[in-house]
N, C-alpha and C positions, 0 to 999 in steps of 0.2 A: 317672906317678902310680901308687901301689901299689893293689892290689885293695881294701884297706880304705879308703883315701882315696877311691877311685872310688865305692864303695858309700855312704860317708858323704856324699859330694857329691850322689849321687842321692837319698838320703833327705832331705837338706836342700832339694833342689829340689822334691820331692814335697810336703813340708810347706809350702813357700812357695806352691805352686800351690793346695793345699787351703785355705790361709788366704785367698788371693785369691778363690777360688771362694765361700767362705762370705761374704766381704765383698760380693761382687757379688750373691749371693742376697739378702742383707739389703737392699741398695740397691734391687733389683728389687721385693722385697716391699713396701718403703716406697712405691715408685711405684705398685704395684698397689693398695695401700690408699688412696692419694691418688686414684687413678683411680676406685675404688669410691665414694668420697665425691663426686667430681665427677659421676659418673653419677647418683647419688641426688639431688644438687642440681639437675641438669638435668631430671630427672623431675619434681621438685617445681615448678620454674619453669614447665615446660610445662603441668602441670595447673592451676596457679594463673592462667595467663595465656592459655591457648589460645582462650578465647572472645573475647578482645580483639585477637587477631592479625589482620593485614590481610586484607581480603576475597578477595584473589587468591591467598592461601596462600603467598606468598614467605617470610614470617617463619616460618610453620609448617614449610615445606620446609627452610629453613636450620637450624632447631632439630633437626629429625629427622636431617639429615645430620651435624650436630655430635655428636649423641648416638650415632649409628651409628659414627662415627669413633673416639669415646672407648671404646665397647664393643669394637671391633676391636683397638684399641691395648692394652686391658687383657687381651684374650684372648692376644695375642702375648706380653705380659709373663708371663702364667701359663705358657704353653708353654715360654718360655725358662727360667723358674724351675724347672720340672719337669726340663728337660734338664740344667741345671746340677746339680741335686740328684742325678741319676743319675751325673753325672761325678765327684762326690765319692767314690763307691764305688771307681771305677777311672778316673782322669782320662785315662790314656794307656797304650799297650801297646808302643810302639816309638819309636825315635829314629834319625834319619839325620843324620850330620855331612857336610855337602856343601861342597866348595871350589869356588866359582864360578870360571869361567874368567877369568883376569886378576887374581884376588884372592889375598891372602897367607894369610888365616886362614879356617878352615872355619866355617860357620854351622850351629847345631844346630836341627833341626826335630823336635819331639815330636809323635807322631801318636796320635789318640784317636778316639772315636765322634763328637765334634763339635768345632767351633772354639771357642776360649776366649781372649778378651783381657780384661784387667782393666777397660778402659774402651773404649767405642766409638771406633774410629779408631786404636787402638794396635796395634802388631805382636802377633799372637797368640802366646801362650805354648804353645798346643796347636793343631795343625792337624787339621781334619776328614780322616778317612781317604779321603774322595772328592776332596780338594783336589789340584790338579795335582802339587804337590811331593811328595805322599804316595805317588805312583806309584813313586818311587825305592825306597821300603821294600819294595815287592812285586816289583819287576821286576829289581833289580840286586844283585849282590854288591859287595864293595869294588872300587874301580877306576873307570875312565871310565864316565860315566853322563850321561843327559839326561832332561828332561821337557818336555812341551808346556804352556807357559803361554799366557795370552791374547795376549801380545805376540809369541809365537813360541817356537822351540826354545831351551831353556836348557841349555848344555853345562857340564860340570864333572867333578869327581871325588868319589866317596864315600870319605871317609877313615876312617869308622867307622860301625858299625851296632850298635844295642842293642835287646834285647828284654826286656820286663818283664811280670811278673804282679803286679797290685795288687788286693787284695781288702779290702773294708771300710776303704779308705783306708790300708792297710798294705802295705809292699813285701814280697811273697812271694819274688820273685827278680828280679835284674837282672844281665844278663851281656852282654858284647860278643860279637858273632857275625860270623864271616866270611861265612856263607851267608845266603840270603834268609830262610828260616824253618827253624830247626833241626829235624831229624827227631825229636829227643827231645821237643821242644815239641809237634809234631804228634801224637805218640803219646799224650802226656798230655792234650791238648785233645780230640782226635777219638776217642781210645780210652777216654775217661772214661765213667762210667755213663750209660745212656740217661735222657733226661728226658721229661717229658710235652709238651715243646715242641721244635721244631727249633732247633738251635744257630745263633746268628749266627757268622759265620766271619771277622770283620774281623781278628782277631789272626793267622789262619793262611791267609789268601788266598794261593794259589800263582800263579806267573807266568801259567800258561795260564788260570787262572780270572780273574785280573785283566784279561787281554786281552778276555775276554767282558764282564766287568762294565763296563769303560770304553769299550765299543764304541758309538759314536753314529752311525756312518756307514750301517750296513746296515738297510734297511727291514724285511726279514724275516730274523731270525737263528734258525737251527735248531741245537739242541744235541743231539747223540746222545751220551748219557753212560751209562757202565756203572753198575750198581747200586752205590750208595754213593760215587759220584764227586762228590757235592755239587751236582748240576745244579740242583735246586730252590733251594737256598741261593744259588747263583750267580745264578739268574734274579731272585730277590728282591733281592739286593744290587745287581744291575744296575738294577732299578727305582728303588731308593733313590739310586743314582748319577745316573740320568737326572733324577729330581725335583730333586736338588741343583743340577744344572748347567743346568736349563732352567725356573727358577722362574716366568718370565714366561708361558710357553706351556703348561706341564704341571703339573697338580695331581693329588693322589691320586684325586679323583673322576673324572678322565679315564682311569683305568686299570681294566681288568677282568681277573681271572684266572679261567679255566675250570679248576675243580678236580674231582677224582673224587667227593668226598663231603664232608659237613659236618664229619666228624671230622678229615679231612685239613686242611680249612680252619681248624679250631680249632688244629690242631698247628702251623700256620705263621703264625697270626694276630699273634703278638707281634713277628715279625722287624722289620717296618718301624717300628713305634713304638720298638723298641730302637735302631734306627738313626736316630732323630730325625725320622721321617716319620709322617704319618697312615696308618692302614690303608687298604687298597683293597677295592673290591667284588669279591666272588667268587660264582660260581654253578656248578651242575652243568649241562652241556649237555642232559642227559636231562630235568632239571626244566624247563629253558627250553623244550624241545620240547613237553613236557606242557602247559605254560601256553599256548603258541602254538596248540595244537591243540584247546583248549577251544572248543566251538561246532561242531566237526567230529565229534569223538568225546568220550565221557564219561570215558575212562580210557586209559592207555597202559602197556605193559610198559616196564621200563628194562633196562639192560644186565645188571643182577644177576639179573633174571627169566630173561633169555636164557641166562646162564651156568648157572644152576641146572638149566634144562631140558637144556642141553647135557651136563651131568654125569649127570643122572638117565636121560636117554633118548638115548644116543649113536647108536643105530641108526636114528633117525627122520629123518635127513637135515636136521636143523634148521640145522646149520652151513652146509651147501651152499646151502640156500635163502636164508639170511641174506647170505652172501657174494655171491650172484648179485644180490640186490636192493640191494647197496651199491656195485656195480661201475660202471666207466665205461661198459660196454656197456649196462647197465640205464638209465643216464642218457640214453644215446643213443636207446634205445627210447622213453623218455618224451618226448624232444624230437620224435621222429618222430610220435608220437601227437598231441602238441600242435599240430603243423603242419597236421594234417587235422581237428582237433577242431571247428573253428568251424562247419562245415556240419552236424555232428551235434548241436551244442549250441544252435544258434540257430533261432528260429521267428519271423521278422519279420512284423509286421502294420502297416498304416497307423495313424498316430497323429494325435490332434487335441489341441492346447493352445488351448482356447477357440476363437478364429476362425482360428488358425494350423494348417494341415494339412500333414502330410508323408506322402508315399507310401512304400510298401515299398522301392522302388528308391532313393529319396533316403536312407532310413535305412541301407540296405546300403552305399551309397557312403560315408556318414559313418563307419560302423562299420569297413569294410574298408580305407579309404584315409586319410581325414582323421585318424582316431585309431588307426591300426594299431599304433603303438608303445606304446600303453597296454595293460597286462595285460588279458586277455580278460574276466575277471569284474568288472573295474573300468571297462571300456570303455563299457558302456551308460550308466553314470553320467555319463561325459564327454559322450556324445551328448545325454543329457537336459539337462544343464546348458547345453550349447551352444544347444539349441533354446529353453530357458526364457529365456536371455539374448537370443536373437533376438526372441522375443515381447516382452519387457520393453523392448527398444530400439525396436522397431517401433511399439509403442503407448504408449511413455513411461509405463509404470506397472509397479509391482512386484506380483508374485503373492504372496498370503499363504502363510506357511510350510506350513500344513496342506494347501493345494492342491498345493504343490510336492512334498510327500511322497506324495500320491495319484498324481501324475504319475510320480514315481520308481517306485512300485509297478507302474504300468502298463508302464513300460519294462522293469523287471526280469522281468516275466512273459513277455517275449520269449525268455528263456533256458528251454530245456527243463527244466533244473535248475540250481541254484546250489550244490547239495550236493557238496562236493569228495570226500566218502566215496564217493558214487555214481559220480562221474566217474572216481575211481581204480579202481573196480570195472570200469568200461567198459574202461579201459586194460589191466587184468589179463586180462580176457576176450579182448580183441582180440589180445593177445600170448601167449596160451596158458598163462597162469598160473592157479593155483587162486584163485578169487574169494573175497572176504570175505563173511561172513554178511550177508544182506539183512535188517537188523534196525533198529528205531528208535534214535534218538540215545542215549537213556538206557541202552541195553544194549550200546553199542559200546565194545569195548576192543581197541586195536590191539596185535598182537604186535610185538615189538621190530623184527623185520625190516621191518615196514611203517611204522614211526614216521617215519623221515626221508624215505622216498619220498613220504609224504603231505604232510609239511612242505614238501618241495621243490615238489610240485605246487601247494600253497597259494601259495607265493611266486611261482611262475611265472604263476599265474592271477589273483592279487590284487595282487601286488607286495609285496615285503618291505621293511619300514622299515629303512633303513641307520642304524646306530647311530653317527651322526656325532659325537656327544659323546664317544665312546670314542676316545682318541688312541693308546692302546697296549693291545694284547691279549696276554695270557700264556696259552698253551695247555700245560698239564702233561699228562703221560702221553700224549704225541702218538701213540704206537704203537697206542692203543686207539680212535682215530678212523678211520672208514672214508673211502674216496674220496668217497662222497656227502656225508658229514658235512662234509668240508673244502670241498666245492663250496657247501654251504649257508652255511658260515662266510664264504666269500669274497663271497657276496651280501650278508651282514649287516655285514661290517667291511672297510673299505678303509684301515685305519690301520697303523701300524708293529706288528710282532709279534715276540714271543719265544716260540718253539715248542720244547719240550724233552721228552725221553723216552728210553726204552731199548728197542730192538727185541726184546731177549731177554725182556722182561717183558710181551709182548703177551698180553692175556687171550683167547687162542685156542690151539688145539692146535699151531699153526705160527706162527713169527715173521712179523711184518709190518714191512717197511721202508718207511715212508711217503715216504721221500726218492725213491722210484722214481716217484712221481706228483705230489709237491708243486710242483715247478717248473712243471708243466703248468697247475696251478690258480692259483698265485700269481705266475707269471712267473719269468723267469730271474734276478731280482734277489736270489734266496735265497742267503744265506751259510751254509754248513754248517761246524760245528765239532765235532770228536770229543773227548770226554773219556774216556779209557780207563784212568784210574788210580782205583782204589777205595780209599777211606779208612775205610770202615765196618767190614768184617769182619776177623777174624783170618785169617792165612794158611790155617789149617786149615779154616775155614768157607768161605772164598773158593774154595779148590781143590775142596772137596766140591760147592759150588753149580755150578761150571763144568762138572761132569760131565753136568749135565742139558741144557746148551745147546750144548756143543761150541765155545763162543766162545773164540777165541785172541787173542793180542796184548794181553791185559789186564795192567795193572801193579797191584801192591798195595803199600800201606804195610807195611813189614816189622814186623808186630806178631803175635806168636805167642800161643796160648792153649790151652785144653783141646781134645783131639781131639773130633771129632763122634761122638756116641753114636747108633748104629742098633740098634733092638731090635724084635722081633716078640713079641706077647703072645697067649696062648691065651684070655684072659678080660679083661673090663673091670676086674675087681677087681685083677688083677696090674698092669695098665697104670696105674690110678689110684694104687695104692700107690707105684709108682716115680715117677710124675709129681709127686705131692704131696711126696714125700721130697726130690726135687731142687729143687722150687720153694721149699719151706720153707728149704732150705739157701741157695738163691740170694737170698732176701729179706733174709738177714743182711748181704749185701754189695752187693746191687743195688737199683735203684729200680723197674725195670720187667721184666715177663715177659709172654710171650704164648703162649696155647695156640691153634694155628691148625688149622682143619679145612677140608675141601673145601666142604661145603654148610652153609647156615644152620641146617637142622634138626639137623645133627650138632653145630653150635656151641651151639644151645639145649640139646641133650641133655647135652653136656659141662659146660655151665654148671650145670645142675641137679645132675649127679652130683658135681661138685667142691664145690658149695655144701652138698650133703647130707653131705659128708665133712668139713665145717668149714673149707674153704679159701675165704677171701673173694675173690670174682672180680667183674670188671666185664665185661658182655657188650656188644659193639659190633655193632649191626645198622644197616640203612639209615636208621632213625629216630634214631640216636644223633647227638649234636652235640659231645661233648667227649671228650678223651683223658685218662685218669686214671692215676695211679701205681698200682703193685701188679700183680696178675695180670689180664690182659685175655684174654677168650675171643672169638674172631671167626673169620671165614673168611680164606683166603689172599687173596682178591680185595679184601676190605675193609681188609686190612693194608697194601696197596700204598702206598709212600711213607713209611710209618712205620718206626721202628726200636725194638728192645727189647734189653735186656741178655741175657736168656735167651729162647730160642724153643723151644717144644715142638710139632713137627708131628705131628698125629695123623691117620693115613690108614687107610682100610680096605685089606685086602690085595688086593681086586679092583681092577683098574685101569680107567680110562676115558681118552678122548682128551686130557683136561685134566690128567692126573696129573703128567706131567713138568713142565709149566709151573707147576702148583700147588706142587710140591716145590721148584722153583727159586726162586719168589717167596718161599716160606716160609723157605728157607735164607738168602736175602739180607737178611732182616729182622734177623738176629741179630748183635749186637755182640761178645759174649764167649763164649756157650755155645749150642750147638745140639743138640737131641735129636730124632731122627726115629723116631717110633714107628708100628708097624703093628698093626692088630687083625685077628686071624685070623677 
């Protein structure tokens, strides 16, 4: 078949698919409208007849269940309609012609965002990228190939592979490819202008990425990925894959992602809906800790407070103190303290529940032996409830609630204190650390170095609620979590995990490789995967960034661009003139640019100066929740995980322990152009 004939054939198939998609949407829409009428009719029937329904409520229950069933069915129709409407824009992006072993003719499989068959039960015209057969597209070139189907391994031969770009229902290109994903396509897709959202990568998934996405065996999967390697995209596509393959046991509400901040959460929020799934819950671990510590302290620093102090006051030993209080040795000291705390904490006295009396010795026996496995600050509650049960059983009567609460208070007064802040201070004093200020609750604000030690102490003394409803936890920026934070996470979550990050982007003056201690915390079931190929930066930017870390053995997509610009300015005026000139030129061809500083004060100052000069800018700080097009001003640490067409790093000439890391993170945010400026 000639190239023209092949292209005409592809265009005819696309037109056929789009016609059938439109027909199916029309059918689903009619069913949806009929369902709406049915729901309205059921509502009317219920309100007209509910007073006459049988006294035991069976008819009422049946009507409610029928109504719920129809509402759920209509919600599914609406979701299916929305998915099919998305598919009209770009129904598929790949095709594999596969000759099954023992057959004479190849079968074509078109691959897209979702499955599509003209009618339920018919063979799909398009297969979901997560379907078993779609693995052929990502994992093999022409030749012998196989895929894992529900019934076992299917062997055969790939006789042809095609790649497509379809936009607004029109064929942009279609070509036959010998290789998995053509490098030119990669350059077009991954080297295109930055967007305000992370790109989905279904059209360009590489073999090593596909292995991670389709991994269902490993309970804890750790991805060490270079900047720009696509690790966050891969993790989210993995979640979409798991949801697709385990519908019965896994729902979007069962998954939680720990993300660095709200802007990053907004940046990735569209990925799962684009892939046909509901969005998942996300939170910052610092915000979680703050909420958990309410009642112990009134406020807490977060990591950004810590970083700002580290940059402003490098000589104060802030880093050394923080690292000490996050270490395995510190956890060991806390455990030693807890082992002998009981004698210091308890003041037993005989107790009387009406006519039931218990001696000090009896209470000690219950506290130290019968209920020894219960966390210490929850243990007296267990003793009290045991004795209330004993009284109620002995005298065959229930005590009133208000009396039970009075008894509870009496038992709780046997603790010298229940204030975890004070108990933490005892620990600090016993182990030679500087103690916290002895101030009332409303004035207590924890420094960041103390946030997770106090949270750990709370869980050890009160017990932490395991989040059993979470069945999969995603931890992004893994290198920024301390040993102690991972210990806390292991107490909160016992589910499957995807943990990802880049040790070179640690928010510290030195790299941290968490893989040195994760197996000790989560067990030896950890599977580690390295992603050392970067698809984000041009070669010029990538080689410049590598100078700050000394990282070797990295691979890059062969995409070249403008050399990195390095300049030092004697005045803000000169710097602003240059920056605005380059940013204005960039906005003619790009969507996004970033001016990145070391500290938030510097970002606010830069925002003000650029705005006063007439350049529209958006400033991102810890209270921001959206990522917008145009010029963004923020700090290097708030920009982690994001990418921009142009990046302007603006740094003071004086250095601090974080300067190298700040410049590396800044450089790796840039897709096309990087300008590194210093102010004298």
